[in-house]
N, C-alpha and C positions, 0 to 999 in steps of 0.2 A: 504494500500500500504506500502510495506517494506521501510526501509530507503534506502537499495541498489536500489530499483526501483525507488525511488524518485530521487537519485543521477543520475542513467542512464538517467531518462527523462530530468533533466536539462542538462546534457551533450549533449543528442542528440538534444534537442530543440536549443542549442547553435549553433550546427553544421549545423542544418537546417536553420538557420536565415541567413547564409552566402549566397553571390551569386552564389557560386560554388555549383555544384550537391553535395548531402549529401554524407558525408564520412561514410564508414561501420563500425559501432560499433558491435563487436561481444557480443551478449547480452545473459546472462544465467538467469535461475530463481532458486533461492535459495530454492528448495524444497526437503524434505527427502522422500517423497513418491509421486506416480503418482496421479495428482490431479483428482479429482471425484466430481466436482462441478455439473455436469449435468448428467442426466440419462444416456445418450449414453456413457459418460466416466465411470460411474460405472459399466456398463454392460462390457465394453471392459476390465477394471481393473480386475473384477470379472473372466473374461474368461482367462486373463493372469495368474491369480492366480492359476488357475487349472492345469497348465502346469508344469510338473517336468522335471528333468535333462534328463530323457531317452527320453521325447518328442522332444528334440532337439538333440539327438544323431545321429550323422552322421558317417558312417564307411567309412574312405577313401578308394577310389576305383580308379582304373586306367582307363584313357580315351583311347579307342582304334582307330586305324587308319581306320574307315570305311567310304569308299567313297559314298557319296549321289548318288541317282539313276538317276538324271537328272541334265542337265546343269544350270538351274536357283538355285537349291540347292547347287550345286559346286560353283556357282559364290557367293552365299550368305556366304558360309563357308570361301571363300577366302576374302570377304570383312571383315568378323569376325576376320579373322586372322591378318588383319593390325594393329589392337590394340585389342589383345587377351583379352577375358573376364577376369574380376577379379574374382577369386575363393577362395582368402585367407580366407574370412570371413566364408567360408564353413567348414574349418578345425580348427576354434576356439573351445576350450573346451565347451561342452554343458552346464555345469552348469551356466556360465556367462550369458546364455539367460533366466534363470529363475527370476521371479520378486523377489524372495527372494535375489537373488545376486545383482539385479540392485538397490532396494531400500535400503537405509540405513541412519544412523545418520549424516553421512558427505555429504549426498545428493545423487542423482542417479548417478550410475556408469555403463555406458553403455559398451557392450563389443567392439562395433565398431561405426563409425559415422552413424547417421541415413539415409544418403543417401546410405549406403551399403546394404539397404534392396533391392534396385532395382537389384543390382547384383546377390544377393542371389535368387531373384524371377525369373530373367532372366536365370539363371543357372538351376534352376528346371523347367523351362518351355521350355529349349532348345531342339529342336526335333531332332537334329542330332542324329543318332543311336550310335555313338561312345561316347556319353554323358552317363556316368553311373549314374548321378544323376537325370535324368529326371522323373518327377513327385515325387520327394523324399518329403515326408510330414515333415519330420524334417527341410529341408531348407525352405520349405514354411512358418513354424512356426517362424522359426528364422526371415525370411524376415517380416512377419506380425508383430512380436513383435516390432522390430526396427520401423516399420510404425506407429504402434498404439501409440507408445511412441511419436513419432515426431507429430502425429496428435493432441494428447491431449495436449502436451506442447505448440505447436504453438497456438491452440485455447486459452490456458491459457495466454499465452504471449501477444497476441493481445487484450484480454480482459482488461488485466492490462496495456499494451501498454508503457512498459519501454523504447522502441526506440524513442517515443517522435513523431511518425508520422505513418501514415498508408502506409505500404510497398507493393503494388501491384507488383512492381519490385523485391521484394524479395520471396513473398509468391508463385508466379507462379512457380519458381524453385522447391519449396517444393512439390507442387501439382504434378510434373512430376513424382517423384519417388514413392511418396505415393500411387497416384492413380494408376500407372501402377503396383505396387506391389499388390495392392489389386486385380486389375483385372486379374492378372496371379495367384493369389493364394487363392482367396475368397472360393473357394471349401474346403479348410481346416478349415474353420470357421463354428462353428455352425449357426443356422438361426438367433438366437437373436443377436449374435456378429456381424454376416453379416449386419444386419439392422443397427446396433449401429454404424458400422464403415461407413456405407453410409450417416448416419444421420451427423456425425462429417465431411466427405468429402464434402457433399453439403453445410455445414455451412461455412467451409472455402472458399469454392467456391463463394458463394453469398457475403461473406464479401469482397473478392477480387473484385468481379464485382461492389460493391457499391463503393469501393475506386476509381476505374478506374485507367488507366495507368498515371503515372508521366509526362512522355514527356521529362525528363531531361536526362535520359539514356535509349535510345530506346532499345539499345542492352538487357538490362536486363528486360525491359518492354515485350520483346518478349519470356520470359519464359513462360508467362501466357497462350498464344495460345497453346502451346504444353501441358502444365499441364492440361488446361480446356478440352483439346482434349481427353486426357487419363481419365479424369473424366467421360466424357459422355460416353466413350467407356466402362469403367469399370462398370457404374451404369446401362447402357442401358436406362437412364431416358431421355424422350424426352425434358423435361424442361431443363435438363443440356446440352443437344445438343444444343437447341436454345441459351442458355446462352453463351456456347463457341463460337458460331458462331457470335452472335451480339457484343460480347465483342472483338473479333478478328479482325473482318472486319476493324474498323477504323485503326488498327495498319498497314494494309497493303493498305489502301486508302485514309485515311485522310492526308492532307499536312502536318498537325502539327506533323505526325509521320514518313510518307513516302512520299518523293519527287518523282514525276512521273518520274524525270530523272533517277532514279534507284538507291536510296540511302536512308536509314533509317536516319531521322534527329536527330541530336545531339545538343541540345543547339542552335538551329536554323540553323544549317549547316550541312555538310557533314564532319564527322569524318572518316577519311579514313582507320583508324587503327580500332577503335571500330566498324566499320561497318562490318569487319570481323566475329565478335560474332554475330551481327545481322544476317548475312548471314547464320551462324550455325543454330541458332534457327528457322530463317525463312524457311530454307530448310527443317529443321526437320518437322515443322507444315505443310508446303506444301507437303511434301512427304507422312506424315502420313495420312492427311485429305483428304476430297473430296471438299475443298473450293476452288472454281475456283479464288477468289479474291487473295487468298495466292499464287497461282500458278503464275498468270498475274503478280504480283507484283516481284516475284522472278525471272521470265524471264526477266523483265526489269532490276533488280538488277545486275543478272548475266551478262547481256549484257553489262552494264556500266563497270562491273569490268574487263571484258575481254578486253575492249577497253582502259582501263587506265593502263594495263600492258604491257610495251613495251619491247620486249625481247632483251637480249643482243645477239651481233653477235656470240659469242662463244657457244650460245644455254644452257647457265648456268644462269638460272635465268632471271629476269627482273626488271625494274625499272619504277616508275610512279610518280605522284605529290602527295604533301600532304601539300601544302601552305594554302589550304581552309580549314585545318582539325581544328575543333574546339579545342581539348584539347590535341591531341597526335600528334607523328611525323611520324610513319610509313607509308609508301605509300601502295597503293591497292595490289601490289605485295607481300607485307610483312604484310598484315593486320593479326589480331590476330585470333587464334583458326583455322589455316588452317590444321585441323586434317583430316586424311583420310576420315572419315564420310562425312565431308562437301565438300571435293573436288569430292569425287566419287559420293554423292547424288547430286551434282549440274549438273552433266551430265545427270542426270535422270530426271531433271527438265528443262534444257535449252540446245539448240544446241549450244549456244555461250560458254558454259563451257565444252563441250565434249573434247576440246583439252587438257585440264588440267587433264583429267581422264586416268588412268593406264588401259590397256587391258591386263589381264593376258592370257598367252599362254596355250595351252594344257598341256605341262610338268609342269608348274607352278601349275595349278589347280590339276593335278594328285597328286602333291607332298604335298599339303596343308594337307590331313587328318593326315598323319604322321608327319608333321610338327608341326601342331597345338596340336595333342596328345603329342608329346614329350615335347612341351614347358609347357603344363598344367601339366603333370606329374613331372615336376620339381619343381612345387610349394611346398613350405615347409610350415608347420603349423606356423601361425606368433605367436610370444610371445604375449601373454594376456595383454593388456594395457588398463585398465578401464578409461572411460573419461567422464566427467561431460557433460550432455546435453547442448548444445548451439545452437542459431539460426544460420543455414547456409543454403545457398541457390543455389550455383553453382552446376549446374546438367550436367553431361557429361558421366554418368556411361553407359548408354544404347547405344549400337551400332545401330544407327537408319538407317544407310544406309543399313546394313545387314537385319535388321527386315523389313524394309519397301521397299526394291528394287521390282520395278515392274516386273512382268514376262515378259520375252522376251527382257530384257534390254542387257543381254550379246550377244544375238543373233543379235541385232542391232549394237552394237559396233563392232562385228565380221564383218557384213556386210559392215559397213563403211570402215573398214580397208581393206577389201578385194577390195573395189571399189576406194581405195586411195582417199578417201573423203577429201576436204579442210577443212571439219570441224574439222579434226584431227590437224590442224595447227593453231597457232596464227592468228588473223585476219591480222596481220602485216607481216605474212610469206606466205599469199595467193597472187594468181595473181589478177592483177586489182587494180582498185583505187575505192574510196568511200569518200563520204561526208555525215556525219551522225549527227544528232542532238539527243541530250538527254535533254528532258524538256527544261527548262531555264538554265541549268546548264552547258552544254558542247555542242560545235561544235568540232567534231573530225573528221579530213579528213586524207586519205591516198592516196598519190600520188607515182609515180613509183620511186622517188629518195629520198622521206623523208615522214613523217608523222607528224602531229600537233595536239594538244589538246588546244583549247581556253575555259577557264572557265568564265562563265558570271553568276554564280549562286550567292546565297545569302550566307551570313556570319553571325555570332552572335554578340554579343555586344562587344564592345572595352575594357571593363573592367571587367574581370571576375576572375577565379581563379588566385591567385599570381598578381592580379592586370594587367592581361596580356589579349590580345585579343583573341576572339573565331574566329579565323579563318582570313585569308587574302584574300581579293577578289577584287571587283572593275573592273573587266574585265581585264583578263591577259593571256599571254602565260603561259600555265602550263607545256607543252612538247614540245621539238623538237627533233625529233629522225630521224636517217637514218639507212638503212640496214647494212651499213659497220661500222658506228660509234656508234651505239645504241644511248642511250639519251646523248644529249650535253647540253640542257638547260632543267632545272626542278626547278619548283617552290616547296620549302620545307620549313619545320619549326621544331623546337624542341618541340613545344607544351608548356603546361602550367603547367604540374604537375608531372614530373619526377625528378630524382636526378639533371638533368641539364634541363634548359628550357630557352624559349626566354627571351631577355632582351631589355628593351627600348633603353639602351645606344648603343646597337649593331645594331641600325637600318640601319646604312650604309651597313652592312654585310648581312642583312636578305636577304635570297635567294628567292626574290620575283620580279615579273614583276610589277612595280608600278611607279609612279611619287611620289617621297618622298622628303622631305627637312626639314628644321627647321628654326625657327625664332632665333634672337640673344638671345633671352631668353631660349632658348632650347625646346620649344613646337614644336610638330612635326605635320607637315601636310603630309598625305598620301593617294594616291587613295586606297590603300589595305584596308582601312578602311570605304570605301563606300560601305555599307552593301548590296545593291542591285543596282546595275547600271541600267540606262535606256538603252535598248538594242534593235537595229533593225537588221534583218538579210535578206540577199538577197543570196538566195543558188540556184544553178543549177547543171547539172552533172559534170561541169568542173571547176567551181570557187565558193568560199564562200566569202562573203563581210560582215562582222560583225562590227558594230559601237556600241560602249559603251560610255555613258556620265553621268555626274552628277557633284554635287558640292563636292570639296574636303574638308573633315573634318580636324579641328584643334584640337590636342589632348595634353592634359596636364597631364601626368601620376600622377604627385605629388599629384593632387587635383582630379584625375579621373574626369575631365571635358572634354566635347566634345563639340566644338562649330563649326561655319562655318568660314573657312579660308578666305572666299571671292574670292577664285578661282573656275573656273569651268573647268572641261576637257572634252576632247573628244578623243576617241582613235579607230582607224579605222584598221582592220584586212582585208587584202585582200590575200586570199589563192588560189593558182592555181598551175599548174604543174611546173613551174619555181621556186616557193618559196613562202614565206610568207613576204609580205611588211606592215609594221606597221607605221601609222601616228599618232603622238602624239601631241595634241595642248593644251595648258594650256592658259586660258584666265583669267586675273586679273579683278576684279570687282571694283567699286568706294570704297568698303570697304575691300579690300584685305589687309592683314596684310603683313608688310614687312618681306622679308625671307633673311636669311644670306646664304642658301644653298638650292639648288633645283636640283634634279637629275631624269633622266629616269633610271631605274635600271633593269638589265637583269642577271638573276641567272645561271652562267655558272656551268654546272654540270661536276665534276672531277672524282669522283668514288663511287660506291655504297658499295663495300667491300674492306677491305685493301688488300686483295689478288689481286684485280684487279690493273693494272697499271693505275696510275693517267693520266687523260687527260693533253695533251700540250696545252697551250694558247699561240698564237702568235699574235701580233698587228702589222699592216701595217702603215706606216707613211712615207708620201714622197716616197711612191713607195718601201719602204725598209721595209721587214719584220723582226721584232725583237722578240725574245724569251722573254714572259712576265712571271711574277710571282705577287702572291697577294701582294698588296701594291705599284705596280709600277703605275706611272702617264705618261700620253702622252697628250700634249698640242694640237696636231693635228692628231688624229687618223682617218685612213680611213676605215680600216676593223680590225675585230676580227676574228681569226680562233680558234676553238677549235678541237683539234684532239684527238680522243679516238678510241681505238682497230684499225681497219685498215680504218677508214673513218674520215670525218671532217665535221664541220658546219661552214659557213661563215656568219658573220653579217656585211653587206656592209651599210655605211652611206651615205646619199645623199651627203654630203660635210664633210671636216674634222672636227672633233668633239674633244673637250676636254674631256678626258677620265681618270678616276681614277678606279683602280682595288682595291676592298676592302680587308682587311685582310681575309686569309682563314677562312672557316666556316665549322665546324664539328657538326652533330647532337649530338651523344652521348647519347640519350634518348634510342628509340627503333631501331635505325639504326647507321651504321658508315659512313653514307653519308658524302661526302665532297664536298663543292662548293666554288665558288668565284665569287662575285657580280661585275660585270661591271657598273659603274655609269657614266653616260652621262651627263655632264654639261649642264643644261638647262638655267642658267643664263651665256650665253656664253660671253667670254671677246671680242670675234670677233665682237659681236654687242652691245658692252658697256654694256653688262648684261641685254639687253632687250629682246632677243629672248627667246621664251618660247615654241618651237616646235622641234619636230625632226622627221625624216624619215629614215627607214633603212629597209633593206631586208635580211631574212634568207634564206639561201638555202645549199644544200648539196655540198660539195667540196671534194678535195683529199688531203690527207697530203702532206706537203711539205718533200721533200726527204733529204734535208741537215740536 
């Protein structure tokens, strides 16, 4: 093992020893020639050595605007045009792909990133009649050269293991482009090289299977089902098909990775932003494969996402909750990787996602061949910039929605549009009411005048990355929405890992629905860190009654300790047509710690984007309405009103309550969301500080006119 390798091993081991998910270290191997430690590597290197510059010579040609002959092909071409294929690597100088140019005393010098092999392979396999590079052997050899180098170098990397760990959540991404490239271009290989390639490909696949998924970042674990599916497709090996299915099934069915509520688990809970990447690769696997378990899971996941995206009244975007998120701040409506492939493919998998899909009309479809050909014909040969090989695994080059679009999908979208189907609308824009449960995580209800999302699901540990919690839970109002106001209450967070993140010192401003307080010594007690509340539900067609309860933990961030505060709490939500009534009761036990402050907190939502007009907060006291701002205090508040867009939400208390509005809170990590948390004093001076319960009702209201 080289000194560099030993240093990288030590560094990676230190990173992996932390409680947070392992950081990505970009690893290179200091080699001057392609490793040939194994017979299959020797065969592949020998093959590459036979290829001369003219084998890689590609004559630039123009794409032509040829219209496909049927609707499905026209729709696939339109899907591809949403993110036009990368063709720049096809225009690189041919000599750069020769082994003589790649190997050298200064190390390997690749003409492109290894993942570009998939773009080259897909270009050579693209069946559009307007593609002049179809079945171009030089392109196939360029693709295979990059894939062979990555295959051999990854095998060498993981045999030496300088990353300090076995990374199934990395290698799955590599298999996507290596296996797809091989499957598309293997006819350009002689028989002995083809057998050698399959030997290496199967070796990496079995290595990945032996490691198994990490479960820390399920979004990255989901690379593997896609990669393994391409392996079994490319090799036609029944053993690889069995391996791909047996490896993938738990990622879509085991509660450690997929919660039946409809989300992929991240550090024990629902990361609302990273879940978007999970949806990307989960949709890819479900659309490409014939695995019913993948399609069932994706239907659940896409249903939950649809019900956590609450549309703005101006029909420009939506908002949702993120307080329960393990590591990030963006809500489901702004989750990661919302690329056209994901959004369009989602509609192919679930009726709940159809409302997000774009339906191209006939003039748009007719214009695509010329538009796409024109775009691709403008691509200029890139400047050759040789780069050292390094491990990299994020795979997004294949336009999987176009590749795997089912026959007849466009016809179905057209039929739904012709019938003015409600499926083309958000669940909150359709007629009627509903009360729906999503596993143990959410009850979401829509009534004529409002909608509400109640989160009862699990969250992760209290002290993780940057000594901060992985999610806020405990049983909470996550969203309150009305058709005229949009979202007026939303549980949000900054997360734990960005340039800005949550701070323990800001607990009073945290936009969460919780019972929170502190001791005189500064220890924090909060129901938001009750990792899984005990929950009962009584639901019928007109009303939902949900009760959550549990012991309130006491947290000391300086020492990363969590103990029992001695307080129990129960919260009951009663949601019906008139509104949502919340009853919160905090009960001290004989061992209850003395508290200096104790509040019921309600996260008032001001705006999602700077371009939106911020909500107005009003407080009623002694029947007089006062325009309120963050930081204001009211000794006897009767009602809070949040006015946003053209509507409002009222929070009406059972009796006058001491109320404090927190300083304003801005996310600043993955969103620009702004909130103001209402703190209702539970140590009420009116009862000499002994009352520890509160009751209030949230309902739709009209903005005041003054």
